[in-house]
Legacy VTK file of the C-alpha trace (Angstrom):
# vtk DataFile Version 3.0
C-alpha trace
ASCII
DATASET POLYDATA
POINTS 307 float
-0.007 -0.298 0.050
1.448 3.484 -0.814
1.808 5.923 2.114
0.937 9.485 1.698
3.655 11.772 1.456
3.240 15.103 3.847
4.891 18.416 3.484
6.991 17.303 6.744
8.483 13.970 4.724
9.353 16.402 1.938
11.139 18.958 3.989
13.070 16.203 6.121
14.090 14.287 2.580
15.107 17.901 1.305
17.265 18.345 4.432
18.516 14.958 4.086
19.142 15.342 0.088
21.340 18.525 0.974
23.434 16.632 3.533
23.808 13.820 1.383
24.805 16.083 -1.585
27.334 17.947 0.807
29.252 14.624 1.890
29.295 13.195 -1.673
30.746 16.749 -2.892
33.478 16.803 -0.353
36.710 14.693 -0.841
36.329 11.279 1.040
38.561 11.978 3.910
37.007 15.271 4.780
33.368 13.570 4.630
34.345 11.093 7.042
36.365 13.430 9.165
33.024 15.474 9.286
30.800 12.696 9.975
33.363 11.532 12.675
33.174 15.052 14.321
29.141 15.182 14.171
29.171 12.191 16.329
31.521 13.360 18.821
29.550 16.207 19.351
26.333 13.862 19.561
28.016 11.726 22.238
30.017 14.366 24.015
28.345 17.376 23.892
24.689 16.767 23.360
25.112 13.534 25.011
22.100 12.000 23.053
21.693 8.604 24.488
24.832 8.775 26.595
23.350 7.292 29.482
22.259 4.040 27.495
25.868 3.820 26.132
27.544 4.247 29.593
25.177 1.710 31.046
25.608 -0.696 28.249
29.711 -0.702 28.428
29.520 -1.144 32.201
27.311 -4.327 31.909
29.624 -5.450 28.816
33.058 -4.807 30.283
32.877 -4.074 34.006
36.535 -4.905 34.666
37.625 -2.225 32.339
38.497 1.446 33.898
36.407 4.081 33.451
38.663 5.767 31.444
38.802 2.835 28.790
34.989 2.586 28.755
34.673 6.367 28.150
37.374 6.110 25.270
35.077 3.128 23.810
31.975 5.300 24.121
33.543 8.251 22.308
34.869 5.818 19.719
31.558 4.572 19.110
30.032 7.952 18.495
32.696 8.872 15.878
32.057 5.435 14.176
28.127 6.237 14.065
28.648 9.548 12.840
31.726 8.485 10.224
29.192 5.314 9.021
26.330 7.437 8.474
28.542 9.592 6.110
29.721 6.727 4.499
26.248 5.353 3.814
25.176 8.746 2.032
28.313 8.366 0.081
27.412 4.522 -0.459
24.706 5.234 -3.089
26.880 7.480 -5.212
29.359 4.432 -5.865
29.737 1.952 -8.304
30.026 -1.856 -7.506
33.370 -1.903 -8.870
34.073 0.494 -5.770
32.630 -2.005 -3.320
34.636 -4.423 -4.742
38.029 -2.532 -4.438
36.905 -1.410 -0.790
36.079 -4.720 0.643
37.685 -7.975 1.266
35.477 -11.023 1.895
36.601 -14.352 3.929
34.532 -17.346 4.262
32.172 -16.485 0.894
32.744 -20.005 -0.767
30.664 -21.852 1.566
27.810 -19.564 1.151
27.913 -19.430 -2.530
28.037 -23.155 -2.632
24.813 -23.288 -0.604
23.341 -20.724 -3.007
24.328 -22.839 -6.087
23.245 -26.076 -4.615
20.204 -24.931 -2.369
18.555 -24.180 -0.381
19.973 -21.004 -0.083
21.662 -19.705 2.851
20.885 -17.472 6.009
23.294 -14.977 7.074
22.814 -13.157 10.186
24.596 -9.764 11.391
24.746 -7.223 13.909
25.238 -3.576 14.455
29.099 -3.777 14.028
31.232 -1.725 11.628
29.032 -1.523 8.670
26.545 -4.075 7.803
25.211 -2.174 5.097
28.782 -2.458 3.252
28.474 -5.777 4.179
25.359 -6.784 2.453
26.660 -4.820 -0.590
30.020 -6.659 -0.758
28.703 -9.977 -0.831
25.930 -8.848 -3.241
28.679 -7.589 -5.957
30.440 -10.938 -5.375
27.427 -12.497 -6.227
25.404 -13.743 -3.581
21.433 -13.013 -4.263
20.906 -11.178 -0.701
17.449 -9.988 0.517
18.156 -7.537 3.348
15.109 -7.757 5.813
14.604 -4.365 7.073
12.061 -2.276 8.824
9.923 0.143 6.264
11.382 3.768 7.126
8.964 6.421 8.546
9.676 8.609 5.963
8.678 7.069 2.658
10.686 9.320 0.400
13.606 8.094 2.592
12.329 4.558 2.612
12.207 4.517 -1.352
15.687 6.078 -1.726
17.348 3.481 0.607
15.402 0.679 -1.141
17.117 1.970 -4.568
20.445 2.318 -3.180
20.291 -0.948 -2.341
18.921 -2.372 -5.396
21.941 -0.611 -7.312
24.163 -2.580 -5.299
22.504 -5.786 -6.151
20.368 -6.428 -2.926
16.685 -6.792 -2.754
14.735 -5.750 0.530
12.074 -8.019 2.655
9.859 -6.085 4.808
10.350 -7.244 8.636
6.440 -6.989 8.859
6.160 -9.827 6.177
9.583 -11.346 7.165
8.585 -15.087 7.752
6.887 -15.532 4.592
9.432 -13.402 2.601
12.419 -15.461 4.127
11.048 -19.042 3.407
10.495 -17.509 -0.446
13.795 -16.224 -0.829
15.359 -19.748 0.681
13.066 -21.699 -1.550
14.415 -19.399 -4.680
17.724 -20.128 -3.340
18.537 -16.681 -2.147
20.318 -15.435 1.056
18.255 -13.696 3.304
20.398 -11.520 5.558
19.036 -10.433 9.152
20.477 -7.771 11.432
19.566 -9.843 14.847
21.120 -8.520 17.754
18.468 -5.930 18.776
16.412 -6.205 21.875
13.417 -8.530 20.832
10.009 -7.846 22.797
8.194 -10.858 21.268
9.164 -14.429 20.026
12.455 -14.141 21.616
14.780 -16.648 23.340
17.103 -15.379 26.002
20.601 -16.135 25.297
23.725 -14.738 27.168
25.375 -11.663 25.591
28.254 -10.293 27.281
27.316 -13.077 30.115
23.898 -11.166 30.570
20.932 -12.652 29.383
19.402 -11.025 26.411
16.044 -11.204 24.502
16.987 -12.450 21.052
15.052 -12.978 17.991
14.231 -16.946 17.226
13.493 -16.413 13.904
17.230 -17.200 12.442
17.722 -20.423 14.072
13.740 -21.576 13.324
14.303 -20.776 9.569
17.590 -23.005 9.525
15.955 -25.511 11.381
12.575 -25.888 9.572
14.084 -25.461 6.233
17.415 -27.280 6.410
19.194 -24.225 5.377
22.589 -23.403 6.552
23.125 -20.368 8.608
26.116 -17.895 8.487
27.172 -14.943 10.673
28.466 -12.207 8.666
30.306 -9.396 10.386
31.710 -6.246 8.385
34.097 -4.136 10.230
36.263 -0.930 9.018
40.007 -1.762 8.628
41.408 2.028 7.040
39.708 5.288 7.302
41.436 6.978 4.677
41.242 5.204 1.929
37.883 3.569 3.121
38.428 -0.027 3.679
36.286 -2.815 5.118
36.836 -6.551 5.992
33.802 -8.834 5.893
34.217 -12.345 7.332
31.425 -14.880 7.177
31.464 -17.914 9.450
29.265 -21.029 9.245
27.201 -22.110 12.523
26.947 -25.646 12.698
23.032 -26.677 12.929
22.994 -30.701 13.678
18.819 -30.497 15.056
18.595 -33.111 17.997
14.961 -33.063 17.575
14.298 -30.804 20.537
13.217 -27.729 18.748
13.249 -25.295 21.559
16.625 -26.597 22.961
17.926 -26.351 19.116
16.944 -22.939 18.823
18.205 -21.814 22.050
21.598 -23.470 21.185
21.792 -21.972 17.506
20.869 -18.531 18.696
23.264 -18.560 21.305
25.983 -20.003 18.681
25.612 -16.594 16.352
25.237 -14.565 19.533
28.702 -15.870 20.793
30.398 -15.311 17.339
28.927 -11.589 16.934
30.151 -11.060 20.816
33.531 -12.156 20.121
33.727 -9.488 17.314
32.186 -6.899 19.223
35.076 -7.626 21.874
37.519 -7.344 18.893
36.095 -4.135 17.681
33.926 -2.370 20.544
34.412 1.256 19.112
32.546 0.247 15.892
29.538 -1.471 17.554
26.012 0.294 18.278
26.079 0.761 22.004
23.492 3.369 21.488
20.684 0.402 21.539
18.945 -1.001 24.681
20.306 -4.128 24.103
19.279 -5.694 27.701
15.860 -3.811 28.030
13.284 -7.231 27.889
14.262 -8.905 30.990
13.508 -12.976 31.776
10.270 -13.532 33.713
12.595 -14.738 36.773
13.867 -11.270 37.231
10.961 -9.438 36.576
9.156 -11.370 39.186
12.091 -11.492 41.623
11.912 -7.289 41.324
8.434 -7.313 41.793
8.507 -9.501 44.979
11.420 -6.861 46.838
LINES 1 308
307 0 1 2 3 4 5 6 7 8 9 10 11 12 13 14 15 16 17 18 19 20 21 22 23 24 25 26 27 28 29 30 31 32 33 34 35 36 37 38 39 40 41 42 43 44 45 46 47 48 49 50 51 52 53 54 55 56 57 58 59 60 61 62 63 64 65 66 67 68 69 70 71 72 73 74 75 76 77 78 79 80 81 82 83 84 85 86 87 88 89 90 91 92 93 94 95 96 97 98 99 100 101 102 103 104 105 106 107 108 109 110 111 112 113 114 115 116 117 118 119 120 121 122 123 124 125 126 127 128 129 130 131 132 133 134 135 136 137 138 139 140 141 142 143 144 145 146 147 148 149 150 151 152 153 154 155 156 157 158 159 160 161 162 163 164 165 166 167 168 169 170 171 172 173 174 175 176 177 178 179 180 181 182 183 184 185 186 187 188 189 190 191 192 193 194 195 196 197 198 199 200 201 202 203 204 205 206 207 208 209 210 211 212 213 214 215 216 217 218 219 220 221 222 223 224 225 226 227 228 229 230 231 232 233 234 235 236 237 238 239 240 241 242 243 244 245 246 247 248 249 250 251 252 253 254 255 256 257 258 259 260 261 262 263 264 265 266 267 268 269 270 271 272 273 274 275 276 277 278 279 280 281 282 283 284 285 286 287 288 289 290 291 292 293 294 295 296 297 298 299 300 301 302 303 304 305 306
């Protein structure tokens, strides 16, 4: 269904288009430096979601010094600003630029699953540049279907969809994800899901940095019900100038036991463990601004109420 475009939507998109134009017109190093500066101002001066960041880092790195956690927080804001600008510029690049700016390890097993059926599921998180990661494997021949939320502004949403299409990706809406992912796998394609946000519904609790985190069941369920292999893909920045990224794809063993709930929990814990390992290696490139541990297990909720 086509959504109505309001005057507010047009004004927001005009501002976005101006910012994107500036980001593309400036030399790469200047544009990315500007993004870093804006991100740092957001986190240090205006302290946007800084309380959430500090709380998350205290949970994830309880043994780190306050100075080290503050350093990670600042790095995270710089990274967020830089990658926002990099995303603005991405739509203006050709497929060859993406090939030159990225290296991919572990792609062949994923391509084998595409060639021989039934496709493959890629799970990623808000680490590095998930958009660049999807583009990098798409331009190398993996038919990627990116599972994404509909953006609030339909003009921006349309622009984002077109950018992904130019780089070889199709878009699957999260509201229709269950049926769309199954269709994608039947067609031998690669549904890609960003699965590290707090899941309010249809979740399973697994440990993330030693603390139970409500995590989407979908990737594990899709793998178990279709027999499709599941992979974790991460994309981390390796160089700022020139802009370079490394993508690593790791297979997660499925091996169903017949106990669906136990297998879902085991598979989910496995892909979360891989993401955590990469976040520990590159903490400044993770999106700590999200309330990852917001939903709590019933046992904790009940204990809080009884106090």
